[in-house]
C-alpha positions as CSV (number, residue, x, y, z in Angstrom):
1,M,-29.5,-38.4,81.8
2,A,-31.4,-36.7,79.0
3,W,-31.6,-32.9,78.9
4,W,-33.6,-30.7,76.7
5,R,-33.2,-27.1,78.0
6,I,-30.0,-25.2,78.8
7,E,-31.1,-24.6,82.4
8,E,-31.3,-28.4,83.0
9,L,-27.5,-28.8,82.2
10,T,-26.1,-28.6,85.7
11,A,-22.8,-29.2,87.4
12,P,-24.1,-32.5,88.9
13,W,-25.3,-33.7,85.5
14,L,-21.9,-32.9,83.9
15,S,-20.0,-34.5,86.9
16,E,-21.9,-37.8,86.3
17,A,-21.3,-37.6,82.6
18,L,-17.6,-37.0,82.8
19,G,-17.0,-39.1,85.9
20,A,-15.2,-36.3,87.6
21,P,-16.3,-33.6,90.1
22,V,-17.5,-30.4,88.5
23,A,-18.1,-27.5,90.8
24,G,-19.9,-25.1,88.4
25,V,-20.8,-24.6,84.8
26,R,-21.6,-21.7,82.5
27,V,-23.6,-22.6,79.4
28,E,-24.0,-20.6,76.2
29,P,-25.7,-21.6,73.0
30,F,-23.3,-22.5,70.2
31,A,-25.1,-24.1,67.2
32,H,-28.5,-25.5,66.2
33,S,-29.5,-27.7,63.3
34,G,-32.6,-29.7,62.5
35,A,-31.3,-32.8,64.3
36,T,-29.0,-31.4,67.0
37,V,-28.4,-28.6,69.4
38,T,-24.9,-27.7,70.6
39,V,-23.8,-25.7,73.6
40,R,-20.5,-24.5,74.9
41,V,-20.0,-25.3,78.6
42,A,-17.3,-23.5,80.6
43,I,-16.2,-25.8,83.4
44,D,-15.1,-24.9,87.0
45,A,-13.5,-28.1,88.3
46,P,-10.7,-27.3,90.8
47,A,-10.8,-30.9,92.1
48,A,-10.4,-32.3,88.6
49,P,-7.5,-30.4,86.9
50,E,-7.4,-33.0,84.1
51,L,-10.7,-31.7,82.7
52,P,-10.6,-29.0,80.0
53,S,-11.7,-25.5,80.8
54,S,-14.6,-25.8,78.3
55,V,-16.4,-28.5,76.3
56,L,-18.9,-28.7,73.5
57,L,-22.0,-30.7,74.3
58,I,-24.3,-32.0,71.5
59,A,-27.7,-33.5,72.1
60,A,-30.8,-34.2,70.0
61,A,-32.8,-31.2,69.2
62,P,-36.2,-31.1,71.0
63,S,-38.0,-30.7,67.7
64,W,-36.4,-33.7,66.0
65,R,-38.9,-36.4,65.1
66,G,-36.7,-38.4,62.7
67,S,-34.8,-41.6,63.4
68,D,-31.7,-42.0,65.6
69,H,-29.5,-42.7,62.6
70,P,-27.8,-39.2,62.6
71,F,-26.9,-39.7,66.3
72,R,-25.6,-43.2,65.8
73,R,-23.3,-41.9,63.0
74,L,-22.2,-39.0,65.0
75,V,-21.2,-41.2,68.0
76,A,-19.7,-43.8,65.7
77,F,-17.5,-41.2,64.0
78,H,-16.2,-39.4,67.0
79,T,-15.3,-42.7,68.8
80,L,-13.2,-43.9,65.8
81,P,-9.7,-44.6,67.2
82,R,-8.0,-42.7,64.4
83,A,-10.4,-39.7,64.5
84,G,-8.8,-38.5,67.7
85,S,-5.5,-38.0,65.8
86,I,-6.9,-35.5,63.3
87,S,-6.3,-31.9,64.2
88,S,-9.5,-30.7,62.5
89,V,-11.8,-33.0,64.4
90,A,-12.8,-32.3,68.0
91,G,-11.7,-35.0,70.4
92,C,-14.5,-37.0,72.1
93,L,-14.5,-37.2,75.9
94,V,-17.6,-39.3,76.3
95,A,-20.7,-40.2,74.4
96,E,-24.1,-41.8,75.2
97,L,-26.7,-43.3,72.9
98,D,-29.4,-45.4,74.5
99,A,-31.5,-47.1,71.8
100,V,-34.3,-47.8,74.3
101,T,-34.7,-44.5,76.1
102,G,-33.6,-42.3,73.2
103,D,-31.0,-40.5,75.3
104,F,-28.2,-39.1,73.2
105,W,-25.4,-36.7,74.0
106,I,-21.8,-36.4,73.1
107,I,-19.1,-34.2,74.9
108,L,-16.2,-32.9,72.8
109,R,-13.1,-31.0,73.6
110,D,-13.6,-27.3,72.8
111,S,-10.9,-25.8,70.6
112,G,-11.5,-22.3,71.9
113,R,-12.9,-19.3,70.2
114,A,-13.9,-19.9,66.6
115,T,-16.0,-18.3,63.9
116,V,-18.5,-20.4,61.9
117,G,-18.1,-20.2,58.2
118,D,-20.4,-17.6,56.6
119,E,-22.3,-19.6,54.0
120,L,-24.1,-16.6,52.4
121,A,-21.0,-14.5,52.1
122,G,-18.8,-17.4,51.0
123,I,-15.1,-17.8,51.7
124,T,-11.9,-16.2,50.7
125,R,-9.3,-18.0,48.5
126,G,-6.8,-18.2,51.4
127,K,-9.3,-19.8,53.9
128,A,-10.5,-22.1,51.1
129,Q,-6.9,-23.4,50.9
130,L,-6.8,-24.1,54.6
131,V,-10.1,-26.0,54.4
132,I,-8.9,-28.1,51.5
133,A,-5.6,-28.9,53.3
134,A,-7.5,-30.0,56.4
135,L,-10.0,-32.1,54.3
136,A,-7.1,-33.9,52.6
137,D,-5.7,-34.8,56.1
138,V,-9.1,-36.3,57.1
139,H,-9.3,-38.4,54.0
140,T,-5.8,-39.7,54.1
141,T,-6.1,-40.6,57.8
142,L,-9.5,-42.3,57.6
143,D,-8.9,-44.5,54.6
144,D,-9.1,-48.0,56.2
145,R,-12.6,-49.4,55.9
146,T,-11.8,-52.5,58.0
147,M,-11.7,-50.2,61.1
148,L,-15.1,-48.8,60.7
149,P,-18.4,-49.7,62.5
150,G,-21.2,-50.9,60.3
151,I,-23.2,-47.7,60.3
152,I,-20.4,-45.8,58.7
153,T,-19.6,-48.3,56.0
154,E,-22.3,-47.1,53.7
155,P,-24.2,-43.8,53.1
156,A,-27.8,-43.4,54.0
157,P,-30.0,-44.6,51.1
158,V,-31.5,-41.9,48.8
159,D,-34.5,-43.0,46.8
160,R,-36.0,-41.1,44.0
161,R,-39.5,-41.2,45.3
162,G,-38.6,-39.8,48.7
163,L,-36.3,-37.2,47.3
164,G,-39.0,-36.2,44.8
165,E,-41.5,-35.6,47.6
166,L,-39.0,-33.4,49.4
167,Y,-38.3,-31.6,46.1
168,V,-42.0,-30.9,45.5
169,R,-42.2,-29.3,49.0
170,F,-39.0,-27.3,48.4
171,V,-40.4,-25.9,45.1
172,E,-43.7,-25.1,46.7
173,N,-42.0,-23.3,49.6
174,Y,-39.8,-21.0,47.4
175,G,-42.1,-20.7,44.3
176,E,-41.0,-18.0,41.9
177,Q,-37.8,-17.3,43.9
178,I,-36.3,-20.3,42.1
179,A,-34.5,-19.4,38.9
180,P,-36.0,-21.2,35.8
181,H,-32.5,-22.6,34.8
182,A,-32.1,-24.1,38.3
183,L,-35.4,-25.9,38.1
184,G,-34.3,-27.5,34.8
185,V,-31.1,-28.8,36.4
186,A,-32.8,-30.0,39.6
187,N,-35.6,-31.8,37.7
188,R,-32.9,-33.9,36.0
189,V,-31.0,-34.6,39.2
190,V,-34.1,-35.7,41.1
191,A,-35.3,-37.9,38.2
192,S,-31.9,-39.6,37.8
193,V,-30.5,-39.6,41.4
194,E,-30.6,-43.4,41.7
195,S,-28.7,-44.0,38.5
196,M,-26.2,-41.3,39.5
197,I,-25.5,-42.9,42.8
198,A,-25.2,-46.3,41.2
199,H,-22.7,-44.9,38.7
200,Q,-20.6,-43.4,41.5
201,R,-20.6,-46.6,43.5
202,Q,-19.3,-48.5,40.6
203,S,-16.4,-46.2,40.0
204,T,-12.9,-47.0,41.2
205,S,-12.4,-43.6,42.8
206,P,-10.4,-43.5,46.0
207,Q,-12.5,-44.1,49.1
208,A,-12.4,-42.9,52.7
209,V,-14.7,-41.7,55.5
210,V,-16.4,-38.6,54.0
211,H,-18.3,-35.9,55.9
212,G,-21.4,-36.2,53.7
213,D,-22.5,-32.6,54.2
214,F,-19.3,-30.7,53.6
215,R,-20.6,-27.1,53.5
216,L,-19.1,-24.0,54.9
217,G,-21.5,-23.9,57.9
218,N,-19.9,-27.1,59.2
219,V,-16.4,-25.5,59.3
220,L,-15.1,-23.5,62.3
221,F,-12.2,-21.1,61.8
222,G,-10.2,-20.9,65.1
223,W,-9.1,-17.6,66.4
224,S,-5.3,-17.1,67.0
225,G,-3.9,-19.0,69.9
226,T,-6.6,-21.7,69.7
227,R,-5.7,-25.3,69.4
228,R,-7.2,-25.9,66.0
229,P,-7.1,-23.4,63.1
230,I,-9.8,-25.5,61.3
231,T,-12.5,-27.7,62.9
232,F,-15.1,-29.7,61.0
233,V,-18.3,-30.3,62.9
234,N,-21.7,-32.1,62.4
235,W,-20.5,-35.5,61.3
236,Q,-24.0,-37.1,61.5
237,H,-23.8,-37.8,57.7
238,A,-20.4,-39.5,57.9
239,H,-20.0,-42.6,55.7
240,W,-17.6,-44.5,53.6
241,G,-17.6,-43.2,50.0
242,S,-15.7,-41.4,47.3
243,R,-13.4,-38.8,48.7
244,A,-14.4,-36.5,45.8
245,T,-17.9,-36.2,47.3
246,D,-16.7,-33.8,50.0
247,L,-14.5,-31.9,47.6
248,S,-17.2,-31.4,45.1
249,T,-19.7,-30.4,47.7
250,F,-17.4,-27.7,49.0
251,L,-16.7,-26.4,45.5
252,G,-20.3,-26.3,44.6
253,T,-21.8,-24.7,47.7
254,A,-19.1,-22.9,49.8
255,L,-17.7,-20.8,46.9
256,D,-19.6,-18.1,45.2
257,P,-19.9,-18.8,41.5
258,R,-17.2,-16.3,40.4
259,M,-14.6,-17.7,42.8
260,R,-15.5,-21.2,41.9
261,R,-15.0,-20.6,38.2
262,E,-11.7,-18.8,38.8
263,F,-10.2,-20.8,41.7
264,G,-11.8,-24.2,41.5
265,V,-9.0,-25.6,39.3
266,T,-6.4,-24.5,41.9
267,L,-8.2,-26.0,44.8
268,V,-8.6,-29.4,43.0
269,S,-4.9,-29.3,42.2
270,A,-4.0,-28.4,45.8
271,Y,-6.1,-31.3,47.1
272,H,-4.4,-33.6,44.6
273,R,-0.9,-32.6,45.7
274,M,-1.8,-33.7,49.2
275,V,-3.5,-37.0,48.5
276,G,-1.7,-38.1,45.4
277,G,-3.1,-40.3,42.6
278,D,-4.2,-39.4,39.1
279,L,-5.2,-35.8,38.7
280,E,-7.4,-36.4,35.7
281,A,-9.2,-39.2,37.5
282,L,-9.8,-36.9,40.5
283,R,-11.3,-34.2,38.2
284,R,-13.6,-36.8,36.7
285,D,-14.6,-38.0,40.2
286,V,-15.4,-34.5,41.3
287,R,-17.6,-34.0,38.3
288,D,-19.4,-37.3,38.9
289,A,-20.1,-36.3,42.6
290,A,-21.4,-32.8,41.8
291,F,-25.1,-33.9,41.9
292,H,-24.8,-34.3,45.6
293,C,-24.7,-30.5,46.0
294,V,-28.3,-30.3,44.7
295,V,-29.5,-33.3,46.7
296,N,-27.9,-31.9,49.9
297,A,-29.5,-28.5,49.4
298,I,-33.0,-30.1,49.2
299,T,-32.5,-32.6,52.1
300,S,-30.8,-30.0,54.3
301,W,-33.7,-27.7,53.9
302,A,-36.1,-30.5,54.8
303,E,-34.1,-31.5,57.9
304,S,-34.1,-27.9,59.1
305,V,-37.8,-28.0,59.9
306,G,-38.3,-26.6,63.4
307,A,-35.1,-24.5,63.2
308,R,-36.0,-22.3,60.1
309,T,-35.5,-18.6,60.1
310,A,-35.6,-16.0,57.4
311,D,-31.8,-16.3,57.1
312,S,-31.9,-20.1,56.9
313,E,-34.5,-19.9,54.2
314,R,-32.3,-17.6,52.2
315,L,-29.3,-19.9,52.9
316,W,-30.9,-23.1,51.4
317,L,-32.1,-21.2,48.4
318,T,-28.6,-19.8,47.9
319,H,-27.1,-23.3,48.2
320,F,-29.6,-24.6,45.7
321,H,-28.8,-21.9,43.1
322,R,-25.1,-22.4,43.6
323,A,-25.4,-26.1,43.2
324,C,-27.4,-25.9,40.0
325,G,-25.1,-23.3,38.6
326,Y,-22.2,-25.6,39.4
327,L,-23.7,-28.4,37.4
328,I,-24.5,-26.1,34.5
329,D,-20.8,-24.9,34.4
330,L,-19.6,-28.5,34.5
331,E,-21.8,-29.4,31.6
332,S,-20.7,-26.5,29.5
333,T,-16.9,-27.1,29.9
334,S,-14.7,-29.9,28.9
335,T,-12.6,-29.6,32.1
336,P,-14.2,-29.4,35.6
337,H,-14.2,-26.0,37.1
338,E,-12.8,-24.3,34.0
339,P,-14.1,-20.7,33.8
340,T,-16.9,-20.1,31.4
341,V,-16.3,-16.4,30.8
342,A,-13.9,-15.7,28.0
343,A,-11.6,-13.3,29.9
344,A,-11.1,-15.8,32.8
345,G,-10.6,-18.6,30.3
346,D,-7.8,-16.7,28.6
347,L,-6.1,-16.2,31.9
348,F,-6.3,-19.9,32.9
349,R,-4.8,-20.9,29.5
350,S,-1.9,-18.6,30.3
351,G,-1.4,-20.2,33.7
352,A,-2.8,-17.3,35.7
353,R,-6.0,-16.7,37.5
354,R,-8.1,-13.6,38.1
355,H,-8.4,-12.1,41.5
356,P,-11.8,-11.4,43.0
357,D,-12.2,-8.1,44.8
358,P,-11.9,-8.9,48.5
359,R,-14.6,-7.8,50.8
360,G,-14.0,-4.2,52.0
361,V,-11.8,-3.3,49.1
362,V,-12.9,-0.8,46.5
363,P,-13.1,-2.5,43.1
364,D,-11.6,-0.9,40.0
365,D,-13.3,-1.1,36.6
366,G,-12.6,-4.8,36.5
367,F,-9.7,-4.7,34.1
368,A,-6.4,-3.0,34.0
369,T,-5.0,-1.6,30.7
370,D,-3.6,-4.9,29.7
371,G,-7.0,-6.7,30.1
372,Q,-6.0,-8.3,33.4
373,S,-8.5,-8.2,36.3
374,Y,-6.9,-7.9,39.7
375,A,-7.9,-6.9,43.2
376,A,-7.6,-3.1,43.8
377,V,-6.4,-1.7,47.1
378,A,-8.4,1.1,48.6
379,L,-6.5,4.4,49.1
380,A,-8.0,4.7,52.6
381,D,-6.3,1.4,53.6
382,E,-3.0,3.2,53.8
383,G,-3.9,4.6,57.2
384,P,-4.8,2.9,60.5
385,H,-8.0,1.0,60.8
386,P,-10.4,0.9,63.8
387,P,-9.7,-2.3,65.9
388,A,-12.2,-5.1,65.5
389,P,-13.8,-6.6,68.6
390,G,-11.8,-9.1,70.6
391,D,-8.3,-9.1,72.0
392,G,-6.4,-10.4,68.9
393,W,-6.2,-7.2,66.9
394,N,-3.0,-6.7,64.9
395,E,-2.1,-4.0,62.5
396,T,1.4,-3.6,61.1
397,W,3.3,-1.6,58.4
398,Y,6.4,-3.2,56.9
399,L,9.0,-1.6,54.6
400,D,12.3,-2.9,53.3
401,V,15.1,-2.1,50.8
402,A,18.0,-4.2,49.5
403,D,20.8,-2.3,47.8
404,P,23.8,-4.5,46.9
405,A,25.6,-1.6,45.2
406,A,25.6,0.4,48.4
407,G,26.2,-2.7,50.5
408,V,23.2,-2.1,52.8
409,G,19.8,-3.5,53.5
410,A,17.1,-2.2,55.9
411,S,13.8,-3.4,57.1
412,L,11.2,-1.7,59.3
413,R,8.1,-3.0,60.9
414,F,5.8,-1.0,63.2
415,G,2.2,-1.3,64.4
416,V,0.0,-2.4,67.2
417,G,-0.7,-5.8,68.7
418,P,-2.2,-7.5,71.8
419,D,1.0,-7.1,73.8
420,N,1.7,-3.6,72.5
421,P,-1.7,-1.9,72.1
422,T,-0.3,1.7,71.8
423,G,2.3,0.8,69.2
424,W,5.8,-0.7,68.6
425,F,8.5,-0.6,66.0
426,S,11.6,-2.6,65.1
427,L,14.3,-1.5,62.5
428,T,17.2,-3.5,61.3
429,V,20.1,-2.3,59.2
430,C,22.8,-4.7,57.9
431,G,25.1,-5.6,55.0
432,P,28.1,-7.6,53.8
433,D,30.5,-5.2,55.4
434,L,28.2,-3.9,58.1
435,P,27.2,-5.4,61.4
436,T,23.6,-6.1,62.2
437,I,22.2,-3.0,63.9
438,T,18.8,-3.0,65.5
439,L,16.6,-0.2,66.9
440,S,13.3,-1.0,68.5
441,D,10.7,0.5,70.9
442,P,7.8,-1.5,72.4
443,G,5.9,1.5,73.6
444,I,5.5,4.1,70.8
445,D,2.3,6.1,70.2
446,L,1.2,5.0,66.7
447,G,-1.0,8.0,66.1
448,R,2.0,10.3,66.6
449,V,4.0,8.3,64.0
450,F,1.6,9.4,61.3
451,T,1.2,13.0,62.5
452,G,5.0,13.5,62.6
453,D,5.0,14.2,66.4
454,D,7.0,11.1,67.4
455,G,10.6,12.0,68.0
456,T,12.1,8.7,66.8
457,L,9.8,7.4,64.0
458,T,7.7,9.4,61.5
459,C,5.8,8.0,58.5
460,A,4.3,10.3,56.0
461,V,1.9,9.0,53.3
462,V,2.9,11.6,50.6
463,D,0.7,10.0,47.9
464,P,-1.5,7.0,48.9
465,L,-0.3,3.8,47.3
466,A,2.4,5.7,45.4
467,H,4.8,7.3,47.8
468,I,5.7,6.9,51.5
469,H,8.4,8.8,53.3
470,V,9.9,7.4,56.6
471,R,12.3,9.1,59.0
472,I,14.0,7.5,62.0
473,D,16.4,9.2,64.4
474,G,17.5,7.2,67.4
475,V,20.1,5.0,69.2
476,G,20.2,1.3,68.4
477,H,22.6,-1.5,69.2
478,V,24.9,-3.8,67.3
479,V,23.9,-7.4,67.4
480,P,27.3,-9.2,67.5
481,D,25.9,-12.6,66.7
482,A,22.7,-12.7,64.6
483,S,22.3,-16.4,65.3
484,A,21.7,-15.5,69.0
485,A,19.9,-12.2,68.5
486,R,17.7,-12.7,71.5
487,S,20.5,-12.9,74.0
488,T,23.4,-10.8,72.5
489,V,23.5,-7.0,72.7
490,G,26.5,-5.0,71.6
491,P,27.6,-1.3,71.6
492,E,25.2,1.6,71.0
493,V,24.9,3.0,67.5
494,G,23.4,6.3,66.5
495,L,21.1,5.8,63.5
496,Q,19.4,8.3,61.1
497,L,17.3,6.9,58.3
498,D,15.6,9.1,55.7
499,L,14.1,6.9,52.9
500,H,11.3,7.3,50.3
501,W,9.4,4.2,48.9
502,Y,8.0,4.9,45.4
503,T,5.6,2.4,44.0
504,S,7.0,0.5,41.0
505,A,4.5,-2.4,40.7
506,R,0.8,-3.0,41.1
507,P,-0.4,-3.1,44.7
508,Y,-1.6,-6.7,45.4
509,Q,-4.3,-7.5,47.9
510,Y,-4.2,-10.9,49.6
511,D,-7.3,-12.6,51.1
512,L,-5.9,-15.1,53.5
513,T,-5.8,-12.1,55.9
514,R,-6.2,-8.4,55.2
515,V,-2.8,-7.5,53.8
516,Y,-1.5,-5.9,50.6
517,E,2.0,-5.7,49.3
518,I,3.6,-3.1,46.9
519,G,6.9,-3.5,45.0
520,C,8.9,-0.3,45.2
521,M,12.1,1.6,44.3
522,V,13.7,3.2,47.4
523,T,15.9,6.2,47.6
524,G,17.4,8.3,50.4
525,S,20.1,7.8,53.0
526,I,21.1,5.9,56.1
527,A,23.6,7.5,58.5
528,L,25.4,5.4,61.2
529,R,27.4,6.8,64.1
530,G,29.7,4.4,65.9
531,A,33.2,2.9,66.0
532,G,34.1,1.1,62.7
533,L,31.0,2.4,60.8
534,P,31.0,4.5,57.7
535,E,31.6,8.2,58.4
536,A,29.5,9.5,55.6
537,P,25.8,8.7,55.1
538,I,25.1,5.7,52.9
539,S,23.2,6.7,49.8
540,V,20.4,4.3,49.0
541,D,18.9,3.7,45.6
542,G,17.6,0.1,45.2
543,P,14.5,-2.1,45.1
544,G,12.3,-2.8,48.0
545,Q,8.7,-3.4,49.0
546,R,6.2,-2.6,51.6
547,D,3.1,-4.1,53.0
548,H,0.3,-3.2,55.4
549,A,-1.7,-5.9,57.3
550,W,-4.6,-5.6,59.7
551,D,-6.9,-8.3,61.1
552,A,-8.4,-9.6,64.3
553,Q,-6.0,-12.5,64.2
554,N,-2.8,-12.7,66.2
555,W,-0.8,-14.2,63.3
556,W,2.5,-14.2,65.2
557,H,1.6,-17.6,66.6
558,T,1.9,-19.1,63.0
559,E,5.0,-20.5,61.4
560,W,5.8,-19.3,57.9
561,Y,8.6,-18.8,55.4
562,W,8.3,-15.7,53.2
563,L,10.2,-14.2,50.3
564,A,10.0,-11.0,48.3
565,A,12.4,-10.4,45.4
566,R,12.8,-8.1,42.4
567,F,14.7,-9.5,39.4
568,D,17.0,-7.9,36.9
569,D,14.2,-8.0,34.2
570,G,11.9,-5.9,36.4
571,S,9.7,-8.8,37.6
572,H,8.7,-9.3,41.2
573,M,8.2,-12.6,43.0
574,H,6.3,-12.8,46.4
575,G,5.5,-16.0,48.2
576,V,4.8,-17.5,51.6
577,D,4.8,-21.1,52.8
578,I,2.4,-21.3,55.9
579,R,2.7,-24.1,58.4
580,L,-0.4,-24.5,60.6
581,P,-0.5,-27.2,63.3
582,G,-2.1,-30.4,62.2
583,I,-2.8,-29.7,58.5
584,P,-0.6,-29.8,55.4
585,P,1.2,-26.6,54.5
586,V,-0.7,-23.9,52.6
587,S,0.7,-21.1,50.5
588,T,0.0,-18.0,48.6
589,G,1.8,-15.3,46.7
590,Y,2.1,-13.8,43.2
591,L,4.4,-13.1,40.3
592,Q,4.5,-9.7,38.4
593,A,6.3,-9.0,35.2
594,P,6.3,-5.6,33.3
595,G,3.4,-5.4,30.9
596,A,2.1,-8.8,31.9
597,P,-0.9,-9.9,34.0
598,I,-0.4,-10.7,37.7
599,V,0.0,-14.5,38.2
600,A,-1.2,-15.8,41.5
601,V,1.0,-18.4,43.1
602,D,-0.8,-21.7,43.6
603,S,2.1,-23.3,45.6
604,C,5.1,-21.8,47.4
605,R,7.2,-24.4,49.3
606,R,10.3,-23.9,51.3
607,V,12.2,-27.0,50.2
608,D,15.6,-26.3,51.8
609,A,17.1,-23.9,54.3
610,D,20.5,-23.3,55.9
611,T,19.9,-21.6,59.2
612,D,21.7,-21.2,62.5
613,G,19.6,-20.0,65.3
614,H,18.2,-16.6,64.2
615,A,20.6,-16.4,61.2
616,I,19.5,-17.4,57.7
617,T,22.3,-18.3,55.3
618,A,20.4,-19.8,52.4
619,M,16.9,-20.9,51.4
620,T,15.3,-22.6,48.4
621,F,11.7,-22.2,47.4
622,A,9.7,-24.1,44.7
623,L,6.7,-22.2,43.2
624,E,3.8,-23.1,40.9
625,P,2.7,-22.4,38.3
626,G,5.7,-22.8,36.1
627,S,7.7,-25.4,38.1
628,S,10.1,-22.6,39.1
629,T,12.7,-22.8,41.9
630,V,14.4,-19.8,43.4
631,T,17.5,-20.0,45.6
632,F,18.4,-17.3,48.1
633,R,21.9,-16.5,49.4
634,A,22.2,-14.0,52.3
635,L,24.3,-10.8,52.1
636,G,23.1,-9.4,55.4
637,Q,21.5,-10.8,58.6
638,G,18.5,-8.7,59.6
639,P,16.6,-10.4,62.4
640,Q,13.6,-8.4,63.6
641,V,14.2,-7.8,67.3
642,L,11.7,-6.3,69.7
643,R,12.7,-5.9,73.4
644,Q,9.6,-5.8,75.5
645,A,9.2,-3.6,78.5
646,S,8.9,-6.8,80.5
647,G,12.4,-7.8,79.5
648,E,11.2,-10.5,77.0
649,V,12.8,-10.3,73.6
650,A,10.9,-11.4,70.5
651,V,12.9,-12.3,67.4
652,M,12.0,-13.1,63.8
653,P,14.9,-14.5,61.7
654,R,15.3,-12.4,58.5
655,A,17.9,-11.7,55.9
656,W,18.5,-9.9,52.6
657,G,20.5,-11.1,49.7
658,E,20.6,-12.4,46.2
659,F,18.0,-14.6,44.5
660,T,18.6,-16.9,41.5
661,R,15.7,-18.4,39.6
662,S,15.9,-21.8,37.9
663,D,15.8,-20.0,34.5
664,G,18.9,-18.0,35.3
665,R,17.3,-14.7,36.3
666,R,18.9,-13.0,39.2
667,G,17.5,-10.5,41.7
668,V,17.6,-9.2,45.3
669,G,15.2,-9.1,48.2
670,W,14.4,-10.4,51.6
671,V,13.4,-13.7,53.3
672,E,11.9,-14.3,56.7
673,W,11.1,-17.2,58.9
674,N,8.5,-16.7,61.6
675,T,9.0,-19.5,64.1
676,G,5.8,-18.7,66.1
677,S,7.9,-17.5,69.0
678,P,6.9,-14.7,71.5
679,N,4.3,-12.2,70.2
680,L,5.4,-9.0,68.6
């Protein structure tokens, strides 16, 4: 049952392999390495409804002339009983490896549309956190050596002579393209590789099944709505060994040098929080495993023979230089991954980390007036962006205010999404002595919102990143019971909102998705018309914030807990605890204080919540750095409600109220809990 060309992969072949009738197939290339070729196969099988709609099929590459060890490891890994329970590993439907004929193939469940990690561009901090969380899940699941087949119990041997021969060919191939400092590092690694391996094997570092080639090109990032947000592929190097090997390989090759120096400490700490143990020992183990980055760059280049292109040649040289630079940095610092530049070192010692300029964002001069480097937001990003290819495009603007003195809070979100391609908006007004009032429209024209031609909602960018003016004039409804916002609709309420958001803090650019947030002071008025409501307009003068997000990801499927608060000393706190299926929680956020550098949040965890349906009464978050906790008490229930033209109602529980930090500081702001319910 061997096959070597896509046209030979037929429905009868797949029917025999899967043991179920397949009426038709559609095959498309997916990935190609030196040893294997992978295709995605869409399946038409009306007589076998139990089959998935598509699979990934892996076979030996026609040009492969090496041993069958990579295929044996690949089959052995995917057929491990516990591998099927790991969300970041594709489930195996069937595998074949015939030692006599050489036939090899494996059929895996397809997780859906995904993007292969871009090894040349590197990875953002947010996605790096997702990868580290999924890696920790793999290592803590596959930590029982007694359940492993023999071929996975030990890594493939690496001998100095064989590696030296490959290294000579590598140097001859790239010649003067190799930086002199990299040659010095690689010479030492190749000469000492056997003693380095022996030293690592004698250590007491925690062991597990490791990937063995944990670089960004072996990571798939799922599109929204797919079954796996992260998928690790190409397990033909899987073996029992030090868990730190994968972590160190990722740090040394997947991150560009600047990000590694600035964010490596955070990633190691995040991994440690998920796996436990001794943090200092983990840092030592990561340092001891760093030489694998250089070895893998050389051997991966050698294995790619027959599949080399100009891009792949550039890729392996980039890996090699990153790996050598990684070892140089480790040798020059007393703590693994500590930044070597003085400015970044000062920020680490103060508990903060610098922010690299995200791709597509115009960088500033590198330092603000206080010496802090932070990501600048482009003025042009205030307006709408052209949609990216695909059907997952989302773009939203969000604005809120919390004014305890006036007894009112308001939040507005508007934008476009897969279910509302022309535009939608949802406004909530609420307070301690006000009912919850919602006004929404699932079918606005977003372009008219910014030109001022929409009769209900207009948004004017008076001064980009400094001043936005929003007007709303429409008829909303009272929500009698915020805990059942999806099903309860009360009397109509006339609503006029005229508010200005003036920037009062530095715009902050995230990188987990394309989104920036801005702390603001908000002034203006809100007028309500209805029985039992204030007769005069409510004057608003209080803190708030706004954000703008755009990406080809339908993020509404994700569960998260979010907070944004301004405290009485003028400081701002923003954080989000993200819960993705099958991997430990990840988080992001930042802290801003007047006259001080921005401090990125390494960890934001929702540790407690008092909720009732769509109503949030209280929440408690724990944030790092600083071992800070902050408790929220609701003053107004403001669920985001959007009634679709189809009759479906999407609800996101939200509330505004008072925050109290563990050090006694008090503030006001909003929290929200996205449950991953119907799309907005």
